[in-house]
N, C-alpha and C positions, 0 to 999 in steps of 0.2 A: 076408490077412482079407478076405471079401465085406463091401463097407462097403454097409449101409442107409442112406437117408436118412429122416429124420424130420422131418416139417411140426410146427411151432411157432406158434403165434399167428397160424396164415393163417386164413382162413374164404371162403367161395365161395358165389355166388347160382346157382339155376337156373330155368329158364325154366318150365319146367314140375314138377310134383312130381313125381317118381320113385317107383316100387316099391321097397319097403324087408323085408327078408327077416330077421325079427328072428331066424328059428330058427336061422338059422348061430351065434346065439350060445348055441343050447343044448350039453348035454353038453360044457360047455368043461375045458379039462387044467389048471383053475389054482383055484386057490382065493378064491373072492370076500370082500373084506371091507370094513367099515363104511368111508364115506370124509366128509369134511365137507360138509354141505350146503349148499346156495345161500343159504342165511338166515345159516349161519356165516361163509362167504367174504366177503359183503357189511354183517355186524354191526360197527356201531361201539362199542367196551365205552363203561361209563358215565365212566372217565376221560375219553376223547375228545371226548363229549357236554359232558363239563365244562367241557372246554378252548374247546369251540365255544361256547357260550351265554357266557361269560365273554367272550370276543372279541368277539361283536354286541353283548354289553352296552356294550360301549368304543367299539363306533364306529357311529357314527347314520350313516343313508344306507342305500342299497335294496339288498337283500340280493343281486343282479348285482353290486354294486361290491364288499360283503366277500366273494362268492364268488372274483371277479377276485384280491382281493389275498391268500385263503388260496390258491388255485389256483395263481396266479403265485410264491409261497412254494415251493411242490413243485416246481413248475420250475425254479425258480433254483438251489435242495438238490440237486432229482435231478441237472440238467447238473454242478454242482460236487465232490458228493462220491458218487455213484452211480459203482458198478463196471457196470451195466448188465447183470447177470451175468443171460444170458438163461434160467437155471435156477431164477432166484432167483423159485419163484411164492409170491406172498405173499398172503394174503388182506388187506382192506382194513385191520381193526386193524393185523396185522403189519405192511403194508408204513407204515402212521402214524410206529410206530415205529423202522420199519430203511428208509430208505429204498432199500437197496441191492437193488433189486427192478427188474423188467421193465417195457417199459412195460404190459403188460395188468394187471400188479398195481398199477400207479400207476394208470391208469387207470381200473381195481374203484375205488381210497382216491376219485379225484376224484368219481368218481358218487356213492359212500358219502356226502362230506363235502356236497356238492351238494344231493343227497335230504334231508339232516339240514335244510339250509337252505332248505328248501322249492321248491328250482328242479328244472326239468326234466332231466335227463342224456340224451342219445341217444349210444349207440356206434357209432362209422364204421369200418369196416372202411378201411386206407388205400391205394391200389393202386400199393406200391413194387414196385421190380424184384425178381426172384428174387434172395436171399439167403444165404449158406452159412457156417457154422460146423463145426470140426472138434470134437467133444469122445468123448476116450477109443475112438475105432474107428467113431464114428457120423458122419455128417453132417445138421449138423442145417439147417433151411434155415425160416429165421423171417421172420414175418409183421409187420405193425404194425396198431397200433390206436390211435385217440385219442380223445376226448369233446367233445359240443358240450352247452352247457350254458345253459342258456335262460330267462330269467325269466319265470315264469307269468303272473305278474299285468303290468299296463299301467304305465307309468314310464318316465320317461329315464334314460339310462347317464351318470354325467360322464365328460367327457373326460379322457383321459389320454396322458402322452408316454410312449415310447421302451418300448414295451410288448414282448415278444417273442412272444407270443398271437395268435391271429388272430383278425379279425372277419368274422363273415359276415352280423350282422345289428346292428341298432344295442342289442337287450338279449339279444345272444346272446354270445358266445365259445368257441373253438375252445380245447383244452387237449391239448397234444402236446407228448410227454415225447423227443424225436428233433429234434434243431437240424436234422438234414438234412431231415428231412421237413419242418419248419415253414418252411423256406427255399425248399423245391422247389416244394410248394404240390401236391402231387400231387391225382389223382380221390380222391375218397373214395364209400362206399356204406355206408347204414345196415345195421347189425348186431342183434340183439336181445339183452338178456339173458343167454336162455338159449343163444344162439351163444357169448356173451364166458365164459357158467359151463364149457359144454363146452370152451370152448380152454382152460379154468384145468385142468380136470381130465386133458384129452389132454397135455397141458405138462408135470403132474405124473408121467403113469403115461409119458412118454416120459422124464422123468428116474431113474424108479424100474427100468424096463427098461435104460437106460446101466448103474446100479447093480448089476444083476445080481440085483434085486428083482422077480422077476418076478410072485409073487401078485399085490402090489400095483399092478404096473404095470398087469395085468388087472383088475384092480377100478376104477382111474380110468380107464382107456377104455372102461368097461362104463357106467361116471356117464354119462360122456360121450355117449354112445350113448342112452341112457334118458332124458336131458334134452333131446336135439337130436338124434334118430334121422337127419336131414339134415347131419350135418358129416361130411362125406366126409372130410375129416382122418383123425377119429378110428379110421372103419372101419380106413383106410390106416395108419394105426400100429397098431392091433390084429391086422392081418395081418402084420407085420413082426415082432410078438410071437410069434405063431404060426412063421413060418418060422424066425426064429433058434430056436426049441427044436423043430425037425425038424417040424413038423405042415405040410408043403408044401401037401398038398391042401386044408386048410380056409383057408390062405394066402391060395391061389391063389382061390378063391370071395370070402374078404374083400375083397384086391384089387378082383376083379371088380363087388362090390358098391360101393367106393368111388367105381368111373369110370362105375357107371351112376348114383350119383347126383351124379358132377361127371364130364364127360368132360375137362374141362382141370384135374383135379387131376394134373399132372406128376411130380410127388414119387411117388403110388401107381403111375404109367405107369412109368416108373423101376425102380420096385421090385419092378416085373413083371418087368420087363427082366431084373432080376439073379435074380429066381425061375426065368426062363425058362433062364439061363443053368445056373445051380444044377441043371435037372433034365432037363438034355441036349439044351435045346432051342433053340440058338444060331442059328437060321437069325430064330426069332421074337423071339428079344432083338435081336439086330441091327437087326431093322427098326423094333423100338422107338426104340433108341438113335437113329440116323439120324435117325427122325421128331424126335427134342427136341433130337440138336444142332440141327438146322435153326433149330428154335422156337427155341434160345437161344443161339446162337452169338456174336448182338449184343449181347449182355447181358454188360458189364464184371464183372460178379462171377461170371458165369458161368465167365470164363476165368482170373478168380482163385483157382476150387476149382479147377478145371484144374491152374492151375500150384500150387496147394498139394499135392494130387494128385501132379503130378510130381517135386517136391520131396521129399515125403516118399518116396519112390519112388528117388529120389538121380539123374532123370533131370535134370539142372541146365539142361542145353539146351533143353529141351522147356520147364521151370517158365520160363525166358526169355524162348521166346516165348510162352506165353501169358499174361505178367505185362506185358510189352510192347504186345500186342493190349489188353489192358485197358487202359493207360494211352492208346494211341489212342483206343478208345472212348469213355472219359472221363478227363480231365487232373486230378478234382477227388475223386479219392478214394485217399485215404491206403494201403489196405491192398496196391493194385499196387506203390508204392513203395514198401513195407515189403518186397514179394516179392521185389523187384529187390534191394533191400540185404541180403535172408537170402543169395543166390543167390552175388552179388559176396563176402559173407563167407568162405563156403564157399571159394568158389573163391580167396582169396586177395587179393582187392583190396579193401582196408582204405579207401583212399582215395572209392571208389566206392560203397562200401557205406555211409560215413558221409555223400557226398552224396545218396542215397537215403533215409535215415533223414531227413534234415533236411526232405525234401522232403516227407515222411509225417508228420514231426513240424509243419510250418506246416501242414497240410492239416486234422489232427485236430480235431476239435470237442469230444469228450470229455475230462476232464482223466485219466482213465487210462490212456487211449491217448497222452494227450500224456506221464504221468508215465514210461507204458513207454519211450517213444521216446528221452525225455531219459534214462533209466537207460541203455540200451544206449549210445547216444552215449556217455556217461560212461564206460562199459566201452572201448570200441573206443579211446578217449582212452587209455587205459589201458594196453589192449593195445600200441599202437603206440609207447608210451613203454619199453617192457620189449624 
C-alpha cells in the first residue's frame, strides 16, 4: 500500500504572501457538510464558567497567579493521565472534561480559560524536529504548539518554587503540554487564532480521512482553508484526499498550491513524489526523495520512521541499522530503543529485547509510554519463564 503522510498540528510562516487559487476548490467530488465554528471550538460552557468563578472567589491575588495555578493543574494532569492521543482533537469544553487530548486541544483550552480570566493568550509554533507516527497505513507528521499567557494590567507576580512551566517575563507564563518541549526550550514563533483553528480543522479532517469518511474529511479541510487560506498543510492534506480517491490531476494542482504557499512543506513535497511515482514519473519522484533524504538524514525521528517502515516490511537488518543510527544521533529518544527491542524480540534474543525495553522505559516522559513498556517487560518475563 502506498503510504501518504498527513501533517498534524504543524504550521509555517511565509516571507511574502503567495497567490492562492481558491478556484481549485470548485467542483469538488465530495459533499460538503457543516462543521463546528471557531466560536464553538473555543467556547466554555456555563458549568466551566461557574467553576472558574468559584475558583476565583476562593483565591485572592493577581489573575496571573490564579492562571498559573489553573494551568499548572492542566499540565500536571495532562502529563499523568493523558494518552497524548494525536487524534483526540477536542474543543476547549471537551478537553476540560476529558484531558485525553493532544497539545493543540489542550492549548485551545488553556487559551479559553485564560481569556475568561481576562488574560491575553498568544499561540506559538514550537520548532521541534519532524516527528512521525503510524496510523492505519498513514504516516502522521506531527507538529507542536504552546501558549504564552500574559497579564494585561500591571502588577507583580508572586514567586513560586519548582514549577514545570517556563517564564519569559515577570508577568507571563508559557504553557506547554509536552515535557520534552519544556526541557529542550525549542525556538518558537507566533501564530494566530485563525491558524490554530485551521490546524484543528485539518487534524479532524485527517482523522476522518483515515477512517474512510471522505465527505467529512473534505468538509474539515475546506473549513481549514476557508478560515486560513495560507495554511499550507491543509492544502497538502486535501491533496492526499484527492489522490487516494483517484483524482490525481486535481491532487497534483493542490500539492503545487501547498508548495507555492510554503516551499519548505516537506510533507507536501514527499507526497508529491509519491504521486509522481504512482503516475509513472519515477525520475521526478526520485529527485524529490533524494532531496528530502539529504534534508532529513540527521533527524533521529526520521531514522526511526525509516526503521519502523523496514520493520513493517520484515526487513529486520535494515530496521536495526536505522534504529542504531537514530540512537547515535540522539541517545535520549525512547522510541529508538523500543525499535531495537522489537527487532531483537522478533529475532529471538529476549535478553537484548529486555535491555532495550528498560532503556526505553527510563527515557519515556509520558505515563502511557511508561505503562506500555512496563507491560511489555512483564510479558517478556512471563514468556521467558515458559
